[in-house]
C-alpha positions as CSV (number, residue, x, y, z in Angstrom):
1,M,15.5,-217.6,105.2
2,R,16.9,-221.1,105.7
3,S,15.0,-224.0,104.3
4,L,14.5,-226.8,106.8
5,V,14.2,-229.4,103.8
6,R,17.3,-231.5,103.5
7,P,18.7,-231.6,100.0
8,R,17.9,-234.7,98.0
9,H,20.5,-237.4,97.7
10,P,22.6,-237.2,94.4
11,A,21.3,-240.5,93.4
12,Y,17.6,-238.8,92.9
13,R,18.8,-236.8,90.1
14,E,19.6,-239.6,88.3
15,L,16.0,-241.1,88.3
16,D,14.0,-240.5,85.2
17,P,10.2,-239.4,85.5
18,P,8.9,-243.0,85.5
19,T,11.4,-244.2,88.2
20,R,10.5,-241.1,90.3
21,R,7.0,-241.9,90.0
22,L,7.8,-245.5,91.3
23,R,9.8,-243.9,94.0
24,G,6.7,-241.7,95.2
25,D,4.5,-245.0,95.1
26,V,7.1,-246.9,97.2
27,V,7.3,-244.1,99.7
28,R,3.4,-243.8,99.9
29,F,3.2,-247.6,100.3
30,A,5.7,-247.4,103.2
31,V,3.7,-244.7,104.9
32,R,0.5,-246.8,104.4
33,S,2.1,-250.0,105.7
34,G,3.8,-248.2,108.9
35,R,7.2,-249.0,107.6
36,S,10.3,-246.7,108.1
37,L,12.2,-246.1,105.0
38,S,15.4,-243.9,104.1
39,L,14.8,-241.8,101.0
40,D,18.4,-241.6,100.4
41,A,18.7,-245.5,100.4
42,L,15.5,-245.8,98.2
43,D,16.9,-243.2,95.8
44,V,20.4,-245.2,95.6
45,T,18.3,-248.6,95.3
46,L,16.2,-247.3,92.4
47,A,19.2,-245.8,90.7
48,V,21.3,-248.7,91.0
49,A,18.5,-251.0,89.9
50,V,18.0,-249.0,86.7
51,D,21.7,-248.5,85.9
52,F,22.9,-252.1,86.5
53,N,19.5,-254.1,85.7
54,G,17.9,-251.6,83.3
55,S,14.9,-252.0,85.5
56,A,13.7,-251.5,89.1
57,Y,10.9,-253.8,88.5
58,R,12.8,-257.1,87.7
59,W,14.5,-258.9,90.5
60,T,15.5,-262.6,91.3
61,A,16.2,-264.0,94.7
62,E,19.8,-265.0,93.2
63,S,20.5,-261.5,92.3
64,L,19.6,-259.8,95.5
65,G,23.0,-260.4,97.4
66,S,25.2,-259.3,94.7
67,F,22.9,-256.2,94.0
68,V,23.3,-255.1,97.6
69,W,27.0,-256.2,98.3
70,V,28.5,-255.6,94.7
71,D,26.4,-253.4,92.6
72,V,25.4,-250.7,95.2
73,L,28.9,-250.5,96.6
74,A,30.5,-250.2,93.1
75,W,27.9,-247.5,92.0
76,C,28.4,-245.3,95.2
77,Q,32.3,-245.8,95.0
78,E,32.3,-244.7,91.2
79,R,30.2,-241.6,92.3
80,E,32.4,-241.0,95.3
81,L,29.5,-241.3,97.6
82,E,29.1,-243.0,100.9
83,P,26.6,-245.8,100.6
84,P,23.5,-244.7,102.7
85,S,22.3,-247.0,105.6
86,G,19.0,-248.8,104.9
87,V,19.7,-250.1,101.5
88,T,18.4,-253.6,102.4
89,T,15.3,-252.3,104.2
90,A,14.5,-250.0,100.9
91,L,14.8,-252.9,98.9
92,A,12.6,-254.9,100.9
93,V,9.9,-252.1,100.9
94,L,10.4,-251.9,97.1
95,I,9.8,-255.5,96.6
96,D,6.8,-255.7,98.9
97,H,5.3,-252.7,97.0
98,L,6.1,-254.2,93.6
99,D,4.6,-257.7,94.7
100,A,1.6,-256.1,96.4
101,S,0.8,-254.0,93.2
102,A,1.4,-256.8,90.9
103,S,4.1,-254.8,89.2
104,L,7.0,-257.2,89.3
105,H,8.4,-258.0,86.0
106,P,7.4,-261.3,84.4
107,G,11.0,-262.7,84.7
108,S,11.0,-261.7,88.3
109,G,11.1,-264.4,91.1
110,R,7.9,-264.9,93.3
111,G,7.1,-262.3,95.9
112,D,7.7,-264.7,98.8
113,D,11.1,-265.8,97.4
114,L,12.3,-262.2,97.1
115,R,11.0,-261.4,100.7
116,A,12.9,-264.4,101.9
117,A,16.2,-263.5,100.2
118,A,15.7,-259.8,101.3
119,R,15.2,-260.9,104.8
120,S,18.5,-263.1,104.7
121,L,20.3,-259.9,103.7
122,G,18.9,-257.9,106.7
123,G,15.9,-256.3,104.9
124,A,13.1,-255.6,107.3
125,T,10.2,-257.4,105.4
126,A,8.0,-257.9,108.1
127,R,4.7,-255.8,107.8
128,R,5.0,-254.3,111.2
129,R,3.2,-251.3,112.4
130,H,4.7,-248.6,114.6
131,P,5.7,-250.0,118.0
132,S,3.1,-247.6,119.8
133,Q,0.4,-249.5,118.1
134,G,0.9,-252.9,119.2
135,T,1.5,-254.8,122.4
136,A,4.7,-256.3,123.8
137,A,5.3,-258.7,126.6
138,V,7.3,-257.2,129.4
139,L,9.5,-259.2,131.8
140,V,9.1,-257.9,135.3
141,L,11.5,-259.0,137.9
142,P,11.2,-258.5,141.5
143,V,13.3,-256.0,142.9
144,P,15.6,-257.6,145.8
145,T,15.1,-255.9,149.2
146,P,17.9,-255.8,151.6
147,A,17.6,-258.5,154.3
148,G,17.2,-257.2,157.7
């Protein structure tokens, strides 16, 4: 019988047990807050953070750009992996979770500063619910009728 479960990204295997627990916490946070999240992107984000920074809990606004555009790309290239899409969103959700749970390392930047920096990279940091749960303005234009 074929499994319908997709295999985990190779980055998952590099996560130690505490980082895997953090991964689970971030996934639950994303689900509770109605945020979409690529598990592959989260796995890479966590693996690179631990590999390059020694921790997935310590972030500064100044380091986010080089993390996304240098560290993640170098880490993936070294392992001959394609960088997953959604890394900036995964990073934004991770930062929101760490800030909301008061788990940011004491040497980290403030949550608001980190969110602004992640947003500037394209990370979705708005705490939006699924589109079906909100209201949206719709522009209705009259359909021209043939003269005559």
